[in-house]
MIDOSE-1310 file (N, C-alpha, C; in nm, 2 decimals, decimal comma, always signed):
residues 169
mkcp	+21,97/+21,75/+35,13/+21,95/+21,62/+35,06/+21,94/+21,51/+35,16; +21,85/+21,42/+35,14/+21,84/+21,31/+35,23/+21,87/+21,17/+35,16; +21,92/+21,08/+35,24/+21,94/+20,95/+35,19/+21,81/+20,88/+35,17; +21,79/+20,81/+35,06/+21,66/+20,75/+35,03/+21,61/+20,66/+35,14
rwen	+21,69/+20,60/+35,21/+21,65/+20,51/+35,31/+21,58/+20,58/+35,42; +21,61/+20,71/+35,45/+21,56/+20,78/+35,56/+21,47/+20,90/+35,51; +21,44/+20,91/+35,38/+21,37/+21,03/+35,34/+21,23/+21,05/+35,40; +21,17/+20,95/+35,45/+21,04/+20,97/+35,51/+21,04/+20,99/+35,66
esnh	+21,15/+20,99/+35,72/+21,17/+21,00/+35,86/+21,17/+21,15/+35,90; +21,07/+21,21/+35,96/+21,07/+21,35/+35,98/+21,15/+21,39/+36,10; +21,19/+21,30/+36,19/+21,27/+21,33/+36,31/+21,42/+21,30/+36,29; +21,46/+21,29/+36,16/+21,60/+21,27/+36,14/+21,66/+21,38/+36,05
evkf	+21,78/+21,42/+36,08/+21,85/+21,52/+36,00/+21,96/+21,44/+35,92; +21,96/+21,45/+35,79/+22,06/+21,37/+35,72/+22,19/+21,44/+35,70; +22,30/+21,38/+35,73/+22,43/+21,43/+35,71/+22,51/+21,34/+35,62; +22,51/+21,21/+35,64/+22,56/+21,11/+35,56/+22,50/+20,97/+35,60
csec	+22,51/+20,87/+35,52/+22,44/+20,75/+35,55/+22,54/+20,64/+35,59; +22,53/+20,58/+35,71/+22,61/+20,47/+35,75/+22,56/+20,34/+35,69; +22,44/+20,34/+35,64/+22,39/+20,21/+35,59/+22,44/+20,19/+35,44; +22,44/+20,29/+35,36/+22,47/+20,28/+35,22/+22,61/+20,33/+35,19
glsl	+22,67/+20,40/+35,28/+22,80/+20,45/+35,25/+22,81/+20,58/+35,17; +22,69/+20,64/+35,15/+22,69/+20,77/+35,08/+22,75/+20,87/+35,17; +22,78/+20,99/+35,11/+22,84/+21,09/+35,19/+22,74/+21,17/+35,27; +22,63/+21,10/+35,31/+22,52/+21,16/+35,40/+22,48/+21,06/+35,50
iytv	+22,45/+21,10/+35,62/+22,40/+21,01/+35,72/+22,30/+21,08/+35,81; +22,21/+21,00/+35,86/+22,10/+21,06/+35,94/+22,16/+21,07/+36,09; +22,12/+21,17/+36,15/+22,14/+21,18/+36,30/+22,01/+21,20/+36,36; +21,99/+21,13/+36,47/+21,86/+21,14/+36,54/+21,85/+21,27/+36,60
atns	+21,73/+21,33/+36,58/+21,71/+21,46/+36,64/+21,71/+21,45/+36,79; +21,75/+21,56/+36,86/+21,76/+21,56/+37,00/+21,63/+21,54/+37,08; +21,52/+21,57/+37,02/+21,40/+21,56/+37,09/+21,32/+21,44/+37,05; +21,36/+21,36/+36,95/+21,29/+21,24/+36,91/+21,14/+21,26/+36,89
ghpd	+21,10/+21,38/+36,85/+20,96/+21,41/+36,82/+20,89/+21,45/+36,94; +20,94/+21,44/+37,06/+20,88/+21,47/+37,18/+20,98/+21,55/+37,27; +20,94/+21,68/+37,31/+21,04/+21,76/+37,38/+21,09/+21,71/+37,51; +21,01/+21,62/+37,58/+21,05/+21,57/+37,71/+21,12/+21,44/+37,70
npie	+21,15/+21,39/+37,58/+21,21/+21,25/+37,57/+21,35/+21,26/+37,52; +21,45/+21,25/+37,61/+21,59/+21,26/+37,57/+21,65/+21,12/+37,54; +21,57/+21,01/+37,54/+21,63/+20,88/+37,53/+21,71/+20,85/+37,40; +21,66/+20,89/+37,28/+21,74/+20,86/+37,16/+21,87/+20,95/+37,16
riat	+21,86/+21,07/+37,21/+21,98/+21,15/+37,21/+22,09/+21,09/+37,30; +22,04/+21,04/+37,42/+22,14/+20,97/+37,51/+22,19/+20,84/+37,45; +22,10/+20,76/+37,39/+22,14/+20,64/+37,33/+22,24/+20,65/+37,22; +22,22/+20,75/+37,14/+22,31/+20,77/+37,02/+22,43/+20,85/+37,05
avyt	+22,45/+20,90/+37,17/+22,56/+20,98/+37,21/+22,69/+20,89/+37,21; +22,68/+20,76/+37,21/+22,79/+20,67/+37,21/+22,86/+20,66/+37,08; +22,79/+20,70/+36,97/+22,85/+20,67/+36,84/+22,97/+20,76/+36,81; +22,97/+20,88/+36,86/+23,09/+20,97/+36,84/+23,22/+20,92/+36,90
pfam	+23,21/+20,88/+37,03/+23,33/+20,82/+37,09/+23,38/+20,69/+37,03; +23,28/+20,61/+36,99/+23,32/+20,48/+36,92/+23,38/+20,51/+36,78; +23,33/+20,61/+36,71/+23,40/+20,65/+36,59/+23,54/+20,69/+36,61; +23,56/+20,78/+36,72/+23,69/+20,82/+36,75/+23,78/+20,70/+36,78
lagm	+23,73/+20,61/+36,86/+23,81/+20,49/+36,90/+23,85/+20,41/+36,77; +23,76/+20,39/+36,68/+23,79/+20,32/+36,56/+23,90/+20,39/+36,48; +23,89/+20,52/+36,47/+23,99/+20,60/+36,40/+24,12/+20,59/+36,47; +24,12/+20,59/+36,60/+24,25/+20,57/+36,67/+24,31/+20,43/+36,65
qldl	+24,23/+20,33/+36,65/+24,27/+20,19/+36,63/+24,33/+20,17/+36,49; +24,27/+20,24/+36,40/+24,32/+20,23/+36,26/+24,43/+20,33/+36,23; +24,47/+20,41/+36,32/+24,57/+20,52/+36,31/+24,54/+20,61/+36,19; +24,41/+20,64/+36,17/+24,37/+20,73/+36,06/+24,43/+20,87/+36,07
ftvl	+24,44/+20,92/+36,19/+24,48/+21,06/+36,21/+24,62/+21,08/+36,17; +24,71/+20,98/+36,19/+24,85/+20,99/+36,15/+24,86/+20,99/+36,00; +24,78/+20,91/+35,93/+24,77/+20,90/+35,79/+24,73/+21,04/+35,73; +24,64/+21,11/+35,80/+24,59/+21,23/+35,75/+24,66/+21,36/+35,79
kdgh	+24,77/+21,34/+35,86/+24,84/+21,46/+35,92/+24,89/+21,55/+35,81; +24,92/+21,50/+35,69/+24,97/+21,59/+35,59/+24,87/+21,64/+35,49; +24,74/+21,63/+35,53/+24,64/+21,70/+35,45/+24,55/+21,61/+35,37; +24,49/+21,67/+35,27/+24,38/+21,61/+35,19/+24,41/+21,47/+35,13
kste	+24,32/+21,38/+35,16/+24,33/+21,25/+35,10/+24,19/+21,19/+35,07; +24,18/+21,12/+34,96/+24,05/+21,06/+34,93/+24,03/+20,93/+35,02; +23,90/+20,89/+35,02/+23,87/+20,76/+35,09/+23,96/+20,65/+35,04; +23,97/+20,64/+34,91/+24,05/+20,53/+34,84/+24,20/+20,54/+34,88
qiak	+24,25/+20,66/+34,89/+24,39/+20,68/+34,93/+24,41/+20,63/+35,07; +24,32/+20,68/+35,16/+24,33/+20,64/+35,30/+24,32/+20,49/+35,32; +24,22/+20,43/+35,25/+24,20/+20,29/+35,26/+24,32/+20,21/+35,22; +24,38/+20,25/+35,11/+24,50/+20,18/+35,06/+24,61/+20,19/+35,17
midv	+24,63/+20,31/+35,23/+24,74/+20,33/+35,32/+24,72/+20,25/+35,45; +24,60/+20,23/+35,49/+24,58/+20,15/+35,61/+24,53/+20,01/+35,58; +24,52/+19,97/+35,45/+24,49/+19,84/+35,41/+24,35/+19,79/+35,46; +24,25/+19,87/+35,42/+24,11/+19,84/+35,45/+24,02/+19,87/+35,33
nptk	+23,90/+19,82/+35,33/+23,80/+19,84/+35,22/+23,75/+19,98/+35,22; +23,76/+20,05/+35,11/+23,72/+20,19/+35,11/+23,57/+20,21/+35,14; +23,49/+20,11/+35,09/+23,34/+20,12/+35,11/+23,31/+20,11/+35,26; +23,38/+20,03/+35,34/+23,36/+20,02/+35,48/+23,42/+20,14/+35,56
lkpl	+23,52/+20,20/+35,50/+23,59/+20,31/+35,57/+23,51/+20,44/+35,56; +23,44/+20,46/+35,45/+23,38/+20,59/+35,41/+23,28/+20,63/+35,52; +23,19/+20,55/+35,57/+23,10/+20,60/+35,68/+23,18/+20,64/+35,81; +23,29/+20,57/+35,84/+23,36/+20,61/+35,96/+23,42/+20,75/+35,93
lyal	+23,47/+20,78/+35,81/+23,53/+20,91/+35,79/+23,43/+21,02/+35,81; +23,31/+21,00/+35,76/+23,21/+21,10/+35,77/+23,16/+21,11/+35,92; +23,16/+21,00/+35,99/+23,13/+21,01/+36,13/+23,23/+21,09/+36,21; +23,36/+21,08/+36,17/+23,46/+21,16/+36,23/+23,45/+21,31/+36,19
vvag	+23,40/+21,34/+36,07/+23,37/+21,47/+36,03/+23,26/+21,53/+36,13; +23,15/+21,45/+36,15/+23,05/+21,50/+36,24/+23,10/+21,52/+36,38; +23,20/+21,43/+36,42/+23,26/+21,44/+36,55/+23,35/+21,56/+36,57; +23,39/+21,63/+36,45/+23,48/+21,74/+36,46/+23,62/+21,70/+36,46
llkv	+23,65/+21,58/+36,42/+23,79/+21,54/+36,42/+23,85/+21,54/+36,28; +23,77/+21,53/+36,18/+23,81/+21,55/+36,04/+23,73/+21,66/+35,97; +23,79/+21,71/+35,86/+23,72/+21,80/+35,78/+23,71/+21,74/+35,64; +23,61/+21,77/+35,56/+23,60/+21,72/+35,43/+23,57/+21,83/+35,33
dgdl	+23,64/+21,82/+35,22/+23,62/+21,92/+35,11/+23,60/+21,84/+34,98; +23,48/+21,84/+34,94/+23,45/+21,75/+34,83/+23,46/+21,60/+34,87; +23,55/+21,53/+34,81/+23,58/+21,39/+34,85/+23,71/+21,38/+34,92; +23,77/+21,49/+34,97/+23,90/+21,48/+35,03/+23,89/+21,51/+35,18
fent	+23,96/+21,43/+35,26/+23,95/+21,45/+35,41/+24,08/+21,50/+35,46; +24,08/+21,57/+35,57/+24,20/+21,61/+35,64/+24,16/+21,62/+35,79; +24,27/+21,62/+35,87/+24,25/+21,63/+36,02/+24,21/+21,77/+36,05; +24,13/+21,78/+36,16/+24,12/+21,92/+36,23/+24,24/+21,94/+36,31
evan	+24,25/+22,06/+36,36/+24,37/+22,10/+36,44/+24,37/+22,01/+36,57; +24,26/+21,98/+36,62/+24,25/+21,89/+36,74/+24,31/+21,75/+36,71; +24,26/+21,69/+36,60/+24,31/+21,56/+36,56/+24,46/+21,56/+36,54; +24,51/+21,67/+36,47/+24,66/+21,68/+36,45/+24,73/+21,69/+36,58
cyls	+24,68/+21,76/+36,67/+24,75/+21,78/+36,80/+24,75/+21,66/+36,89; +24,63/+21,59/+36,90/+24,62/+21,48/+37,00/+24,61/+21,34/+36,94; +24,59/+21,33/+36,81/+24,56/+21,19/+36,76/+24,66/+21,15/+36,65; +24,75/+21,23/+36,62/+24,86/+21,20/+36,52/+24,98/+21,16/+36,59
rdsq	+25,04/+21,05/+36,55/+25,16/+20,99/+36,62/+25,28/+21,09/+36,63; +25,28/+21,18/+36,53/+25,39/+21,27/+36,52/+25,38/+21,39/+36,62; +25,27/+21,41/+36,68/+25,25/+21,52/+36,77/+25,31/+21,49/+36,91; +25,36/+21,59/+36,97/+25,42/+21,57/+37,11/+25,31/+21,55/+37,21
scmi	+25,18/+21,59/+37,18/+25,07/+21,57/+37,27/+24,99/+21,45/+37,23; +25,04/+21,36/+37,16/+24,97/+21,24/+37,10/+24,91/+21,16/+37,21; +24,78/+21,13/+37,20/+24,71/+21,04/+37,29/+24,66/+20,92/+37,22; +24,71/+20,88/+37,10/+24,65/+20,78/+37,02/+24,65/+20,64/+37,09
dshe	+24,75/+20,62/+37,17/+24,76/+20,49/+37,24/+24,66/+20,47/+37,35; +24,59/+20,58/+37,38/+24,48/+20,58/+37,48/+24,37/+20,49/+37,44; +24,36/+20,45/+37,31/+24,26/+20,37/+37,26/+24,25/+20,23/+37,33; +24,36/+20,18/+37,38/+24,36/+20,06/+37,46/+24,30/+20,08/+37,59
lysg	+24,32/+20,19/+37,66/+24,26/+20,22/+37,78/+24,11/+20,24/+37,76; +24,07/+20,32/+37,66/+23,93/+20,34/+37,63/+23,85/+20,21/+37,60; +23,92/+20,12/+37,52/+23,85/+20,00/+37,49/+23,83/+19,91/+37,61; +23,93/+19,91/+37,70/+23,91/+19,83/+37,82/+23,81/+19,88/+37,91
lwaa	+23,81/+20,02/+37,93/+23,71/+20,08/+38,02/+23,57/+20,07/+37,97; +23,55/+20,09/+37,84/+23,42/+20,09/+37,78/+23,37/+19,94/+37,78; +23,45/+19,85/+37,75/+23,41/+19,71/+37,76/+23,36/+19,67/+37,90; +23,44/+19,72/+38,00/+23,40/+19,69/+38,14/+23,27/+19,76/+38,17
tlkt	+23,25/+19,88/+38,13/+23,13/+19,95/+38,15/+23,01/+19,88/+38,10; +23,02/+19,81/+37,99/+22,91/+19,74/+37,93/+22,87/+19,62/+38,02; +22,95/+19,59/+38,12/+22,92/+19,48/+38,21/+22,86/+19,52/+38,34; +22,83/+19,65/+38,35/+22,78/+19,71/+38,47/+22,65/+19,64/+38,52
aesi	+22,55/+19,62/+38,44/+22,42/+19,56/+38,48/+22,45/+19,42/+38,53; +22,53/+19,34/+38,46/+22,56/+19,21/+38,51/+22,63/+19,21/+38,64; +22,72/+19,30/+38,66/+22,79/+19,31/+38,79/+22,69/+19,34/+38,90; +22,60/+19,43/+38,88/+22,49/+19,46/+38,98/+22,40/+19,34/+39,00
ktgl	+22,36/+19,28/+38,90/+22,27/+19,16/+38,91/+22,34/+19,05/+39,00; +22,46/+19,02/+38,97/+22,53/+18,91/+39,03/+22,60/+18,95/+39,17; +22,62/+19,08/+39,18/+22,69/+19,12/+39,30/+22,84/+19,10/+39,30; +22,89/+19,06/+39,18/+23,03/+19,03/+39,16/+23,08/+19,11/+39,04
pqak	+23,20/+19,16/+39,05/+23,26/+19,23/+38,93/+23,27/+19,14/+38,81; +23,22/+19,18/+38,70/+23,22/+19,10/+38,57/+23,34/+19,14/+38,49; +23,40/+19,25/+38,51/+23,51/+19,30/+38,44/+23,62/+19,33/+38,54; +23,70/+19,22/+38,57/+23,80/+19,23/+38,67/+23,93/+19,28/+38,61
fdys	+23,99/+19,38/+38,67/+24,12/+19,42/+38,64/+24,21/+19,38/+38,76; +24,29/+19,28/+38,74/+24,38/+19,23/+38,85/+24,52/+19,30/+38,83; +24,53/+19,42/+38,89/+24,65/+19,50/+38,87/+24,77/+19,43/+38,93; +24,75/+19,36/+39,04/+24,86/+19,30/+39,11/+24,93/+19,19/+39,03
smpk	+24,86/+19,12/+38,94/+24,92/+19,02/+38,86/+24,96/+19,06/+38,72; +24,93/+19,19/+38,69/+24,97/+19,24/+38,55/+25,12/+19,26/+38,55; +25,18/+19,22/+38,44/+25,33/+19,25/+38,42/+25,34/+19,40/+38,42; +25,46/+19,45/+38,47/+25,48/+19,59/+38,49/+25,46/+19,67/+38,36
delg	+25,51/+19,62/+38,25/+25,49/+19,70/+38,12/+25,35/+19,71/+38,08; +25,27/+19,60/+38,10/+25,13/+19,60/+38,07/+25,05/+19,69/+38,17; +25,09/+19,69/+38,30/+25,02/+19,78/+38,39/+25,05/+19,93/+38,35; +25,18/+19,96/+38,32/+25,22/+20,09/+38,28/+25,14/+20,14/+38,16
qflr	+25,12/+20,05/+38,06/+25,05/+20,08/+37,94/+24,90/+20,10/+37,97; +24,85/+20,02/+38,06/+24,71/+20,04/+38,10/+24,69/+20,17/+38,17; +24,77/+20,21/+38,26/+24,76/+20,33/+38,34/+24,79/+20,46/+38,25; +24,88/+20,44/+38,15/+24,91/+20,55/+38,06/+24,79/+20,57/+37,96
g	+24,73/+20,46/+37,93/+24,62/+20,47/+37,83/+24,68/+20,44/+37,70
C-alpha cells in the first residue's frame, strides 16, 4: 500500500507517511534510480539517528517499557499532540527501536535495555551529548571556510557537574 502523496514515485518504498501521519511512510530507495548514485541513501541516513534522538528527548522508551500502548495513550503520557507523535513512532519502528502490532507500540529488547530509564544499561541521557555533537558537526563547513572553530566547547570554563554530564553523555 502506498501513501497517495507518493503513489507515482517509482523509486520510493512506502512504509508510513511522515507528511500526512498515516501509518505508512516512504523511504528513498538505496540506488535512487541509478546504481552508481548513493547520494540520497547517504543524505537520508540521518533520519534514523534524529528519530532516536527525539524519542530519547521525549523519554518515549521509558513510557513504553511496560508494553503495548496506542499513539493517543503515549501522547497523553508525555503531553504531546498524537498527530505529531505518530510519524515519529513509525520512524522508530523502521529504526528497529519500537515494534507495532495494529495500532499498539512497544519497545524492542534493545530499546528496553538501553533507552528505558529503569534499565541498568540506560543511555537515555546521552541525548544531550548527541545533540551537542551533532549541532557542532553541522558547523563543519563554516569552520573550514573561516579557519576558526564555529562550535566551541570550552571545557576549562565548564562547571564540573556540566563537564561531567557532557563527558558522560
